C-alpha positions in Angstrom: 30.1 -42.3 65.3 28.5 -44.3 62.6 28.4 -43.1 59.0 24.7 -42.5 59.2 25.1 -40.5 62.3 27.8 -38.4 60.7 25.5 -37.7 57.7 22.7 -36.6 60.1 25.1 -34.3 61.9 26.2 -32.8 58.6 22.6 -32.2 57.6 21.8 -30.5 60.9 24.9 -28.4 60.7 24.1 -27.3 57.1 20.6 -26.2 58.3 22.2 -23.7 60.6 25.5 -22.9 59.0 25.8 -21.9 55.3 28.8 -23.1 53.3 30.9 -23.4 56.4 30.2 -19.8 57.6 28.4 -19.2 60.8 25.1 -17.3 60.4 24.2 -14.4 62.6 20.9 -14.7 64.3 18.2 -13.7 61.9 16.8 -10.2 62.2 13.7 -9.0 60.5 14.2 -6.7 57.6 13.8 -3.0 58.3 10.2 -1.7 58.0 9.8 0.6 55.0 7.3 3.3 55.8 4.8 3.7 53.0 2.8 6.8 52.6 -0.8 6.7 53.7 -2.7 8.0 50.7 -6.3 7.9 51.9 -9.6 7.3 50.1 -9.7 8.5 46.5 -6.0 9.5 46.5 -4.4 6.1 46.0 -2.9 7.1 42.7 -2.4 10.8 43.2 1.4 10.3 43.5 1.5 7.8 40.6 4.4 9.0 38.4 2.2 9.3 35.3 -0.7 10.9 37.1 1.4 13.4 38.9 3.4 14.3 35.8 0.2 14.8 33.8 -1.4 16.9 36.5 1.6 19.2 36.5 1.7 19.3 32.7 -2.0 20.2 32.4 -1.5 23.0 34.9 1.5 24.4 33.0 -0.4 24.2 29.7 -3.4 26.0 31.2 -1.1 28.7 32.5 0.5 29.1 29.1 -2.9 29.7 27.3 -3.9 32.1 30.0 -0.7 34.0 29.6 -1.3 34.5 25.9 -5.0 35.0 26.4 -5.7 32.2 23.9 -8.3 29.4 23.9 -7.3 25.9 24.9 -7.9 23.6 21.9 -7.6 20.4 23.9 -10.9 18.6 24.4 -12.7 21.2 22.4 -16.4 21.2 23.2 -18.1 20.8 19.8 -21.7 21.8 19.3 -22.2 19.9 16.0 -21.2 16.7 14.1 -17.5 16.3 13.5 -17.8 17.5 9.9 -15.7 19.7 7.6 -17.1 22.7 9.5 -17.9 22.4 13.2 -19.5 24.7 15.7 -17.8 25.9 18.9 -19.1 28.6 21.2 -21.5 29.7 18.6 -18.7 30.1 16.0 -18.1 28.0 12.8 -14.6 26.5 12.5 -13.0 24.9 9.5 -12.2 21.5 10.8 -9.1 19.4 10.1 -9.3 17.2 13.2 -11.7 14.5 11.8 -10.8 11.2 10.1 -14.0 11.8 8.0 -12.1 11.5 4.7 -15.2 11.1 2.5 -17.6 13.3 4.5 -19.7 10.3 5.3 -20.2 10.6 9.1 -22.9 13.1 8.7 -24.2 12.0 5.3 -28.0 11.9 5.3 -28.1 8.2 4.1 -25.6 7.1 6.7 -27.5 8.9 9.5 -30.8 7.5 8.3 -29.4 3.9 8.2 -28.2 4.3 11.8 -31.6 5.6 12.8 -33.3 2.6 11.0 -31.1 0.1 12.8 -31.7 1.9 16.1 -35.5 1.7 15.6 -35.4 -2.0 14.7 -32.8 -3.4 17.0 -32.4 -0.8 19.8 -29.5 1.2 21.1 -27.3 -1.8 22.2 -26.6 -5.4 21.5 -26.7 -5.7 25.3 -24.5 -8.9 25.4 -21.9 -10.8 23.4 -23.1 -12.2 20.1 -22.4 -15.8 21.1 -24.9 -15.6 23.9 -27.3 -12.9 22.8 -28.0 -14.1 19.3 -27.3 -12.4 16.0 -28.9 -9.6 14.1 -28.8 -9.8 10.3 -26.8 -6.6 9.9 -23.7 -8.2 11.4 -23.5 -11.0 8.9 -24.4 -8.7 6.0 -21.5 -6.3 6.8 -19.1 -9.2 7.5 -19.9 -10.8 4.2 -19.3 -7.5 2.3 -16.0 -6.9 4.1 -14.8 -10.5 3.3 -15.7 -10.0 -0.3 -13.8 -6.7 -0.5 -10.6 -8.5 0.7 -11.3 -11.8 -1.2 -11.0 -13.9 2.0 -13.2 -16.4 3.7 -14.8 -14.4 6.5 -14.7 -11.2 8.5 -15.6 -10.2 12.1 -16.9 -6.7 13.2 -16.0 -5.5 16.6 -16.8 -2.6 19.0 -13.4 -1.0 18.8 -10.5 -0.6 16.4 -8.0 -0.4 19.2 -9.3 -3.6 20.8 -9.4 -5.3 17.5 -5.6 -5.0 17.1 -5.0 -5.8 20.8 -7.4 -8.7 21.0 -6.5 -10.4 17.7 -2.8 -10.3 18.5 -3.4 -11.3 22.1 -5.4 -14.3 20.9 -3.0 -15.5 18.2 0.4 -15.1 19.8 1.8 -16.4 23.0 5.1 -17.1 24.8 7.6 -18.4 22.3 6.1 -16.4 19.4 7.2 -13.0 18.1 5.6 -9.9 16.5 7.9 -8.0 14.2 6.5 -4.5 13.8 7.2 -1.4 11.8 8.8 1.1 14.1 5.9 3.5 13.7 3.2 0.9 14.4 0.1 2.0 16.3 0.1 1.6 20.1 -2.9 -0.8 19.9 -0.5 -3.4 18.2 2.0 -2.9 21.0 -0.7 -3.4 23.6 -1.7 -6.7 21.9 1.8 -8.0 21.9 2.2 -7.2 25.6 -1.2 -8.9 26.2 -0.1 -12.0 24.3 3.2 -12.6 26.2 5.1 -12.8 22.9 8.3 -11.0 22.1 8.2 -7.7 20.1 10.9 -6.8 17.6 10.9 -3.7 15.3 12.2 -2.9 11.9 12.9 0.6 10.5 9.9 2.3 9.1 8.9 1.1 5.7 12.3 -0.6 5.2 12.1 -4.2 3.8 15.8 -4.7 4.1 15.7 -3.8 7.8 12.9 -6.4 8.2 15.1 -9.0 6.4 18.0 -8.3 8.7 15.8 -8.7 11.8 14.3 -11.9 10.6 17.7 -13.4 9.5 19.0 -12.9 13.0 15.9 -13.8 15.1 13.4 -15.9 13.2 14.9 -19.2 14.2 14.4 -18.4 17.9 10.6 -18.4 17.7 7.7 -20.6 16.8 5.1 -18.4 15.1 6.1 -15.0 13.7 3.7 -12.1 12.7 4.9 -9.1 10.7 2.7 -6.1 11.4 2.5 -2.9 9.4 -0.1 -0.2 8.5 -1.6 0.7 5.2 -1.5 4.4 5.9 0.4 5.8 8.9 -1.7 8.2 10.8 1.0 10.3 12.4 3.2 10.7 9.4 1.1 10.4 6.2 3.2 7.6 4.7 2.0 4.5 2.8 3.0 1.1 4.0 5.3 -0.8 1.5 3.0 -3.8 1.7 4.2 -5.8 -1.4 7.9 -5.6 -0.5 7.4 -6.2 3.3 5.0 -9.1 2.7 7.5 -10.7 0.3 10.3 -10.6 2.9 7.9 -12.0 5.6 7.1 -14.9 3.3 10.8 -15.7 2.8 11.0 -16.4 6.5 7.6 -18.2 6.9 6.0 -15.3 8.8 2.3 -14.4 8.9 1.4 -10.8 7.8 -1.1 -8.4 9.4 -2.0 -5.0 8.0 -3.8 -2.3 9.9 -6.1 -0.6 7.3 -7.6 2.0 9.7 -6.6 5.0 7.7 -6.3 3.4 4.2 -9.7 1.8 3.7 -11.8 4.4 1.8 -8.7 6.4 0.9 -6.6 4.2 -1.4 -7.4 2.2 -4.5 -9.3 3.2 -7.6 -12.6 2.5 -5.7 -11.5 3.2 -2.2 -11.0 -0.4 -1.3 -7.7 0.2 0.5 -4.1 -0.9 0.0 -5.1 -4.3 -1.4 -6.7 -2.5 -4.3 -4.0 0.1 -4.4 -1.2 -2.5 -4.8 -3.4 -4.9 -6.8 -2.8 -7.8 -4.4 -4.7 -11.1 -3.9 -6.5 -11.6 -0.7 -4.1 -14.2 0.6 -1.1 -11.8 0.3 -2.0 -10.9 3.9 -3.1 -13.3 6.6 -5.0 -10.7 8.6 -6.7 -7.6 7.2 -7.7 -5.3 10.0 -9.6 -2.0 9.7 -11.9 0.4 11.4 -15.4 1.6 10.7 -14.8 4.9 12.3 -12.6 6.6 9.7 -13.6 6.8 6.1 -16.8 4.8 6.7 -18.1 7.4 9.1 -19.3 5.0 11.8 -17.6 3.3 14.9 -15.9 0.0 15.6 -13.4 -2.2 14.0 -13.1 -5.4 11.9 -10.8 -8.2 11.0 -10.9 -10.3 7.8 -9.1 -13.5 6.8 -9.3 -17.2 6.5 -12.7 -18.6 7.5 -11.4 -21.0 10.1 -9.3 -18.3 11.7 -12.1 -15.8 11.8 -14.5 -18.5 13.0 -12.2 -19.2 16.0 -12.0 -15.5 16.9 -15.8 -15.2 16.8 -16.0 -17.9 19.5 -12.9 -17.6 21.6 -11.0 -14.3 21.2 -11.3 -12.2 24.4 -11.9 -8.5 23.9 -12.8 -9.1 20.2 -16.0 -11.2 20.4 -15.8 -13.4 23.5 -16.7 -11.6 26.7 -17.4 -8.4 24.7 -20.7 -6.9 23.8 -21.6 -6.9 20.1 -21.3 -3.6 18.2 -24.3 -1.2 18.5 -26.7 -2.0 15.7 -26.7 1.6 14.6 -23.0 1.6 13.9 -23.3 -1.5 11.6 -26.2 0.1 9.8 -24.2 3.2 9.2 -21.2 1.3 7.9 -23.3 -0.6 5.4 -24.7 2.6 4.1 -21.2 4.1 3.9 -20.1 1.2 1.7 -23.1 1.8 -0.6 -22.1 5.4 -1.0 -18.5 4.4 -1.7 -19.9 2.5 -4.6 -22.4 5.1 -5.8 -20.5 8.3 -5.4 -16.9 7.7 -6.6 -16.5 11.5 -7.1 -15.9 11.8 -3.3 -12.7 9.9 -3.6 -11.7 12.0 -6.6 -12.4 15.2 -4.6 -10.4 13.9 -1.7 -7.2 13.4 -3.8 -7.7 16.7 -5.6 -7.9 18.5 -2.3 -4.8 16.6 -1.1 -2.7 17.6 -4.1 -3.8 21.3 -3.8 -3.2 21.6 -0.1 0.2 20.0 -0.4 1.2 22.5 -3.1 0.1 25.3 -0.8 2.2 24.1 2.2 5.3 23.4 0.1 5.1 26.9 -1.4 5.1 28.3 2.2 8.2 26.2 3.0 6.4 24.3 5.9 8.1 21.1 7.1 5.9 18.1 6.2 8.2 15.5 7.8 8.3 12.3 5.9 4.8 12.5 4.5 4.1 11.2 1.0 1.4 13.4 -0.3 -1.5 11.5 1.3 -4.6 13.1 2.9 -2.8 13.1 6.3 -0.5 16.2 6.6 1.9 16.4 9.6 3.2 20.0 9.9 6.3 19.7 12.1 6.5 22.3 14.9 9.1 21.0 17.4 8.6 21.7 21.1 5.3 21.1 22.7 4.5 24.6 23.7 5.1 25.9 20.2 2.9 23.2 18.6 0.2 24.1 21.2 0.6 27.8 20.4 0.0 27.3 16.7 -3.1 25.1 17.4 -4.5 27.8 19.7 -3.7 30.7 17.3 -5.4 28.9 14.4 -8.4 28.3 16.6 -8.6 32.0 17.2 -8.7 32.4 13.4 -11.5 29.9 13.0 -9.5 26.9 12.1 -9.3 23.7 14.2 -6.6 21.1 14.3 -4.9 19.5 17.2 -1.3 19.5 18.3 0.3 16.1 18.5 2.9 15.7 21.2 4.7 13.1 23.3 4.0 10.3 24.0 2.0 10.0 20.7 5.2 11.1 18.9 8.8 11.3 20.1 9.9 14.4 21.9 11.3 16.8 19.4 8.9 15.7 16.6 5.8 17.5 17.8 3.5 18.6 15.0 0.1 19.7 13.9 -1.8 17.1 12.0 -4.3 18.0 9.2 -6.8 15.4 7.9 -8.1 16.4 4.5 -11.6 15.4 3.4 -13.5 15.4 0.1 -15.7 18.2 1.4 -13.1 20.9 2.1 -13.3 23.8 -0.3 -10.3 25.4 -2.1 -11.0 28.7 -0.3 -10.9 26.9 3.1 -7.6 25.3 2.1 -6.1 28.5 0.9 -7.0 30.5 4.0 -5.7 27.7 6.2 -2.3 27.6 4.5 -1.9 31.3 4.9 -2.9 31.4 8.6 -0.8 28.3 9.3 2.3 29.8 7.8 1.9 32.9 9.9 1.2 31.0 13.1 4.3 28.9 12.6 6.5 32.0 12.0 5.3 33.6 15.2 5.7 30.4 17.2 9.3 29.9 16.1 10.1 33.4 17.5 8.6 32.6 21.0 10.9 32.3 24.0 11.1 28.9 25.6 8.5 28.1 28.3 9.7 26.2 31.4 7.9 23.0 32.2 6.9 22.1 28.7 9.3 20.5 26.2 
């Protein structure tokens, strides 16, 4: 047999025999029977859907057992103000991010109405194809001026701002290094981008330095992300120290100002003013219009070329996304005017904050790692106990929601109180008394099966 014939024979043999071992005749893999779910029931057995259905039923049973109102998805009959109406009753409200009482301020409401009358209820398309309205540019110029940067972009959603900006800027081969308590919207953005996510211990610059020392060389671009004011814990981001470490390792810095704009700084200009930082201390200033500014939507501010690119090409932020409703932009502009004209609102906010903290400390309530900001977590471990406290307060005419997993880790359930400039000392005093009693009763409750 010639050499070429032998080679052909070997090739044919290898096609039927692997590595010198005879192959059994191929058999089709066993057929796995999948359940037939039927129309409208394709996700009924999805693990998250099924678990939540069971959990909701257990919670409803719990409230029925104690003959208590269910505070989840409370049906309000009024604006989300310091006092809200529910089933014809007035409730003292601690469930709104309305730090300066602007969401129902007559000037803010009127500005929204004026924009509605002039430009309609909706932008009805993305700005790049539908054309601009002057309100967009006016608000963006004011926000850019506040942060001393080249430009700003207003968006329809704070959550999508974080997710869309990170999804646009990072990609495979890049990394986002996030504070361990960072908002879920940032995590969504990193997943969207395809970049790697690393975390450092909350508010710990040395932890960040350790992470960067080990990992920075493995990636192209790196973005360090933190918050100005952490909404679940009431802590203030250590921006100067964290930014300094980030710059040591040639990282960009992004700050989520959702809960700090309007709250920190001598004039409510956020953590940049609070820490007296230049605009370029941070590469991306992100914030929302829906908290202290009493409107809805988000924004991002930074270098003019960077923002210009986002306005044209960032999916979910500007490209392929309808522009913000004109009424929301009109409302936010009016809120910025009031922030300038009525500084006493900021003074009242912090006076109420100090007073309420003293009341809760006197009653030996667990405030977690909070730092005396207008966000007060009151720790009530175990979901059913936190829910019980929320429902009992509702019975007493006080509303605040229980925060449970997955928003916070299991075992760190809490009630969360947002202070505003418009709460009265009598409201705060009564709330502290009722809260202390409700927590005492909840701690004595027997465990309830099915709820952590």
